[in-house]
C-alpha positions in Angstrom: -107.8 -156.2 -2.7 -104.7 -154.0 -1.8 -104.4 -151.6 -4.3 -101.1 -150.0 -3.6 -102.7 -146.8 -2.7 -105.3 -147.3 0.1 -103.5 -147.1 3.3 -103.9 -149.6 6.3 -104.7 -147.7 9.4 -103.8 -144.4 7.4 -100.3 -144.9 7.5 -99.2 -148.0 5.1 -100.3 -148.7 1.5 -100.4 -152.4 1.0 -98.9 -153.5 -2.2 -101.7 -155.1 -4.8 -102.9 -158.5 -3.6 -104.2 -161.2 -6.2 -107.0 -162.9 -4.7 -107.9 -164.8 -7.9 -111.6 -165.9 -8.7 -114.0 -166.4 -5.7 -116.0 -169.8 -5.8 -119.0 -169.9 -3.5 -121.7 -172.6 -3.3 -124.5 -172.8 -0.7 -127.7 -175.0 -0.2 -130.5 -173.1 1.1 -133.1 -174.9 3.2 -135.7 -173.9 6.1 -134.4 -170.5 6.2 -130.7 -171.7 6.9 -128.0 -170.8 4.2 -125.4 -173.6 4.4 -122.0 -172.6 2.8 -120.7 -175.7 1.3 -118.0 -174.2 -0.5 -115.9 -170.8 -0.2 -112.6 -170.9 -1.9 -110.2 -168.3 -3.6 -106.6 -169.2 -4.8 -104.9 -166.2 -6.2 -101.2 -165.8 -6.6 -100.6 -164.1 -3.4 -103.3 -165.6 -1.1 -105.5 -168.5 -0.6 -108.7 -168.3 1.2 -111.1 -171.1 2.4 -114.5 -171.2 4.5 -117.7 -172.8 5.4 -120.5 -172.2 7.7 -124.0 -171.3 7.7 -126.3 -168.1 7.8 -129.6 -168.3 9.5 -131.5 -166.1 7.4 -133.8 -163.3 8.7 -136.4 -160.7 7.1 -133.7 -158.0 7.0 -130.4 -159.3 5.6 -128.3 -157.3 8.1 -130.5 -159.3 10.9 -129.4 -162.6 9.6 -127.2 -164.6 12.0 -123.6 -165.6 10.8 -121.5 -168.5 12.0 -118.8 -168.8 9.3 -115.3 -170.4 9.7 -112.7 -168.4 7.4 -109.0 -169.2 6.8 -106.3 -167.7 4.7 -102.8 -167.9 3.8 -100.2 -165.4 2.7 -98.3 -167.2 0.0 -94.6 -166.7 -0.1 -94.4 -165.0 -3.6 -96.4 -161.9 -1.7 -94.4 -162.0 1.3 -91.1 -161.5 -0.6 -93.0 -159.1 -3.2 -91.3 -156.0 -1.7 -89.8 -154.7 1.7 -93.1 -153.7 3.0 -94.6 -157.1 2.7 -91.5 -158.8 4.1 -91.7 -156.4 6.9 -95.4 -157.3 7.6 -95.7 -160.7 6.7 -92.1 -162.1 7.3 -89.4 -163.0 4.7 -90.2 -166.3 2.9 -88.7 -169.2 4.8 -88.2 -167.5 8.0 -89.6 -168.7 11.2 -89.9 -165.2 12.8 -93.4 -163.4 12.9 -93.9 -160.4 10.6 -95.4 -157.2 12.1 -98.8 -158.4 10.9 -98.8 -160.9 13.7 -97.0 -158.7 16.3 -99.1 -155.6 16.0 -102.4 -157.4 17.1 -102.6 -160.2 19.6 -105.8 -161.5 17.8 -103.9 -161.8 14.6 -101.3 -163.9 16.4 -103.7 -166.2 18.0 -105.2 -166.8 14.6 -102.2 -168.4 13.4 -102.4 -172.1 12.7 -99.7 -174.7 12.6 -100.6 -175.1 8.8 -99.8 -171.4 8.0 -103.3 -170.3 7.5 -104.7 -167.6 9.7 -108.2 -169.0 11.1 -111.1 -166.8 12.1 -114.7 -167.4 13.3 -117.3 -164.8 12.1 -120.6 -164.8 14.5 -123.4 -162.8 15.0 -125.8 -160.7 13.0 -124.4 -159.8 9.3 -124.8 -156.1 10.0 -122.1 -156.2 12.8 -120.4 -159.5 13.0 -117.8 -160.3 15.5 -114.4 -162.0 14.6 -112.8 -164.3 16.9 -109.2 -165.9 16.2 -109.7 -169.7 15.4 -106.1 -170.6 15.4 -104.1 -173.1 17.5 -105.4 -176.1 15.5 -105.0 -177.2 12.0 -108.4 -178.3 11.4 -111.3 -177.1 14.0 -112.6 -173.6 14.6 -114.5 -171.6 17.4 -113.5 -168.8 19.4 -110.3 -168.8 21.1 -109.9 -169.9 24.5 
């Protein structure tokens, strides 16, 4: 993720992001795939998630109800002037451009430092809802 060359919105190249190994565990029963474990813990970012996918004949029609959260680690925030601008200087309380540029991103910020998102709808075109404002629960922002 982030290779230092691909540009975000055609303007800014994000330095390489180490997400680490992704671990996924799920149980399938009666046409429902229950995600019991979704984690990645690289040097630069931490990812966690859970939820369920109701399977349909076409994978793109399967219905997703998944909660994802990720946290940008201080090591990445302080990696360069670009990352400091985007995510804030490590230890600072002010928001970076990442939060300022999109109100949904700001709404997804949780008190524990993670950004939380609910991913709902068909897998072919899911909707993303900010699920911040809490350290544990998820759901569309109110």
